[in-house]
C-alpha positions as CSV (number, residue, x, y, z in Angstrom):
1,M,4.1,2.4,-6.3
2,N,0.3,1.3,-7.0
3,T,-1.6,3.2,-4.2
4,S,-4.8,4.2,-5.8
5,I,-8.2,3.5,-4.4
6,K,-10.5,1.6,-7.0
7,C,-14.2,2.9,-6.8
8,V,-17.6,2.5,-8.1
9,I,-20.3,5.1,-8.1
10,V,-24.0,3.3,-7.7
11,D,-26.6,6.2,-7.7
12,D,-30.1,6.0,-9.7
13,E,-29.6,9.9,-10.1
14,P,-27.3,10.9,-13.0
15,P,-26.8,14.3,-11.8
16,A,-25.1,13.0,-8.7
17,I,-23.0,10.4,-10.4
18,R,-21.9,13.5,-12.5
19,L,-21.0,15.3,-9.5
20,L,-19.1,12.3,-7.7
21,K,-17.1,12.0,-11.0
22,K,-16.2,15.5,-11.2
23,Y,-14.8,15.4,-7.5
24,I,-13.2,11.9,-8.1
25,E,-11.2,13.4,-10.9
26,K,-9.5,16.0,-8.7
27,V,-8.3,13.4,-6.6
28,A,-5.0,11.6,-7.6
29,F,-5.1,8.5,-5.6
30,L,-8.7,7.5,-6.7
31,E,-9.5,5.8,-9.7
32,L,-13.0,5.1,-10.9
33,V,-13.5,1.7,-12.2
34,A,-17.3,1.8,-12.9
35,T,-20.7,4.0,-12.5
36,T,-24.4,2.6,-12.5
37,T,-27.8,3.5,-11.6
38,N,-28.8,0.0,-11.4
39,P,-28.2,-1.6,-7.5
40,L,-28.8,-4.9,-9.1
41,E,-25.9,-4.1,-11.9
42,A,-23.8,-2.7,-9.1
43,L,-23.8,-6.1,-7.7
44,Q,-22.3,-7.9,-10.5
45,I,-19.8,-5.0,-11.1
46,L,-18.7,-5.5,-7.3
47,E,-18.1,-9.2,-8.0
48,Q,-16.6,-9.0,-10.9
49,K,-14.3,-6.4,-10.8
50,D,-11.3,-5.3,-8.2
51,V,-13.0,-2.6,-6.3
52,D,-11.8,-0.8,-2.9
53,L,-14.6,1.7,-2.5
54,V,-18.2,2.2,-3.3
55,F,-19.9,5.5,-3.1
56,L,-23.6,4.3,-2.5
57,D,-27.1,6.0,-2.9
58,I,-29.6,4.7,-0.2
59,Q,-32.9,5.1,-1.9
60,M,-32.9,3.2,-5.1
61,P,-35.3,0.8,-6.8
62,N,-35.3,-3.0,-6.5
63,L,-32.7,-2.8,-4.1
64,T,-31.6,-0.1,-1.6
65,G,-28.2,0.9,-0.8
66,I,-28.5,-0.4,2.8
67,Q,-29.5,-3.8,1.7
68,L,-26.9,-3.8,-1.1
69,S,-23.9,-2.9,1.4
70,K,-25.1,-6.2,3.5
71,I,-24.3,-8.3,0.3
72,I,-21.1,-6.9,-0.9
73,K,-17.7,-8.1,-0.2
74,K,-16.8,-7.3,3.6
75,H,-13.4,-5.7,2.4
76,I,-15.0,-3.1,0.0
77,K,-15.5,0.4,2.2
78,I,-18.7,1.9,1.5
79,I,-19.4,5.9,1.8
80,F,-22.8,6.2,1.4
81,T,-24.6,9.2,-0.3
82,T,-28.1,10.4,0.2
83,A,-30.7,13.1,0.6
84,Y,-32.3,11.2,3.6
85,P,-30.4,11.8,7.1
86,Q,-32.7,8.9,9.0
87,F,-30.4,6.4,7.7
88,A,-27.3,7.7,9.2
89,L,-27.3,5.7,12.3
90,E,-28.2,2.3,10.4
91,S,-25.3,3.2,8.3
92,Y,-22.9,3.4,11.1
93,D,-24.2,0.2,12.6
94,L,-23.3,-1.2,9.0
95,N,-19.5,0.1,9.6
96,A,-20.0,2.5,6.6
97,T,-16.9,4.9,6.7
98,D,-18.8,7.8,6.1
99,Y,-22.2,9.2,5.4
100,L,-22.5,12.2,3.3
101,L,-25.6,14.1,3.4
102,K,-26.7,15.7,-0.3
103,P,-25.8,18.1,-1.4
104,F,-22.3,17.8,-0.2
105,D,-19.4,20.0,-1.4
106,F,-15.8,19.2,-2.4
107,E,-14.2,19.5,1.4
108,R,-16.7,17.1,2.8
109,F,-16.4,14.8,0.5
110,Y,-12.5,15.0,0.8
111,K,-13.0,14.6,4.4
112,A,-14.7,11.3,4.0
113,L,-11.5,10.2,1.9
114,K,-9.3,10.7,4.4
115,K,-10.7,8.3,6.8
116,I,-10.1,5.8,4.2
117,T,-6.2,6.6,3.7
118,L,-5.5,6.7,7.1
119,D,-7.3,3.3,8.0
120,Q,-4.3,0.9,7.1
121,K,-3.9,-1.4,9.8
122,S,-0.3,-2.4,9.3
123,V,1.5,-0.2,6.5
124,V,1.8,3.4,8.1
125,N,3.8,5.5,5.5
126,Q,2.5,4.5,1.9
127,S,4.6,7.5,0.3
128,I,5.6,6.7,-3.4
129,I,9.0,7.9,-2.6
130,N,10.0,5.7,0.4
131,D,11.9,2.2,-0.3
132,F,10.5,0.8,3.1
133,V,7.3,0.4,5.2
134,F,6.6,0.3,8.9
135,V,4.7,-2.9,10.1
136,K,3.0,-3.2,13.7
137,T,4.5,-6.2,15.9
138,D,3.6,-6.7,19.2
139,G,1.4,-3.9,21.3
140,R,-0.3,-1.2,20.1
141,N,2.5,1.1,19.1
142,N,5.2,-1.2,18.3
143,L,6.3,-0.9,14.7
144,K,9.3,-2.4,12.9
145,K,10.8,-0.9,9.7
146,I,11.5,-3.1,6.8
147,K,13.5,-2.4,3.5
148,I,11.2,-3.3,0.9
149,S,14.3,-4.9,-1.0
150,E,14.5,-7.3,1.8
151,I,11.1,-8.8,1.3
152,L,11.3,-12.0,-0.5
153,Y,7.8,-12.8,-0.4
154,I,4.5,-12.3,1.5
155,E,2.3,-15.1,2.5
156,G,-1.5,-14.3,3.2
157,L,-2.7,-16.1,6.5
158,K,-6.4,-15.3,7.1
159,N,-6.5,-11.9,8.8
160,Y,-2.8,-11.8,9.0
161,I,0.2,-11.6,6.7
162,A,3.7,-13.2,7.1
163,L,6.5,-10.9,5.4
164,H,9.3,-13.6,4.7
165,L,12.9,-12.0,4.5
166,K,16.0,-14.0,4.1
167,N,16.5,-15.1,7.5
168,T,13.1,-14.6,9.4
169,Q,10.0,-13.8,9.0
170,I,7.3,-11.4,10.5
171,I,3.7,-11.6,11.0
172,T,1.5,-8.7,11.1
173,Y,-2.3,-8.0,11.0
174,N,-3.1,-7.3,7.5
175,T,-4.3,-9.0,4.2
176,L,-2.6,-9.6,0.9
177,K,-4.7,-7.0,-0.5
178,G,-3.9,-4.4,2.2
179,I,-0.4,-5.0,1.7
180,K,-0.2,-5.1,-2.1
181,N,-1.2,-1.4,-2.6
182,S,1.7,-0.4,-0.7
183,L,4.4,-2.4,-2.8
184,P,5.8,-1.3,-6.4
185,D,4.1,-3.1,-8.9
186,T,6.9,-3.3,-10.9
187,N,8.7,-5.6,-8.6
188,F,5.8,-7.6,-6.7
189,V,3.1,-9.6,-8.2
190,Q,0.6,-11.8,-6.9
191,I,1.3,-15.7,-8.0
192,H,-1.3,-17.2,-6.0
193,K,-4.3,-16.5,-3.6
194,S,-2.0,-16.8,-0.8
195,F,1.2,-15.5,-2.2
196,I,2.8,-12.4,-3.5
197,I,6.6,-12.6,-4.6
198,S,9.4,-10.2,-5.3
199,I,10.8,-10.6,-8.6
200,R,14.1,-9.9,-8.0
201,H,14.7,-12.8,-5.5
202,I,13.1,-15.6,-7.9
203,E,15.8,-18.4,-8.3
204,K,14.1,-20.6,-11.0
205,T,10.4,-21.0,-12.4
206,T,8.5,-24.1,-13.6
207,S,4.9,-23.9,-15.2
208,S,3.5,-24.2,-11.9
209,T,5.9,-23.4,-9.5
210,I,8.5,-20.4,-8.2
211,M,11.6,-21.0,-6.2
212,I,12.7,-18.2,-3.6
213,N,15.3,-18.7,-1.1
214,G,14.9,-22.5,-1.4
215,K,11.2,-22.8,-0.9
216,E,9.1,-23.8,-3.6
217,L,5.9,-21.6,-4.0
218,P,2.9,-22.6,-6.2
219,I,1.5,-20.5,-9.1
220,G,-2.3,-20.1,-9.2
221,D,-4.1,-20.4,-12.7
222,T,-5.7,-17.3,-12.5
223,Y,-2.0,-15.5,-11.9
224,K,0.3,-17.4,-14.7
225,V,-0.7,-14.9,-17.4
226,K,-0.1,-11.6,-15.6
227,L,3.2,-13.5,-14.0
228,F,4.8,-14.7,-17.3
229,E,4.0,-11.4,-19.0
230,L,5.8,-9.3,-16.2
231,L,8.9,-12.1,-16.5
232,N,9.2,-11.8,-20.0
233,N,10.0,-8.0,-19.8
234,H,13.5,-9.4,-17.7
235,K,14.4,-12.2,-20.3
236,L,17.3,-12.1,-22.1
């Protein structure tokens, strides 16, 4: 199951990058995508790559970490790493996950990460050994257990998703990106910006559509290559 958090380090001090890389290597669920000392280069990286989290210095040339945080995609989590405590209040106004004051040790680093791994709007249990998920329904603590094998496909509805089962659907507050990391990537694949499907429930395909439970779903151009590579692994 793909539960890694993809992260980027942005800091104009190479020693700070080396320390963060050392800490990241100790954490199994972190995947380092890129590092950069240039905040302008960081903008390009964060636009082009699939990133969940950025470790972001504040005092940098050309563009401060505060300025950069206001530009990057809203779903990307931010942990500020800085030697300047005076920016802490402003960072929380920007909805940063945490504010690490240099120098910080691994224990403090890991404590910040726990805020991210616990910040799941719908999927409660993401253990690799589970074959089910719990999703929130109506009410603060109302949860419904769903077997992953029963999910036909998942539809994105802006800030909500619809989990389509054989005879019903369940709508919960989440995003396709949020649910994707909790599903086994050997059986589930995104075929469109609005759809993730279960391979085991495909009835037939064309070059532009997939049929599941009598429902015809579109295949987006940017998802075709990965989809048909995956399907070829199951072809006789």
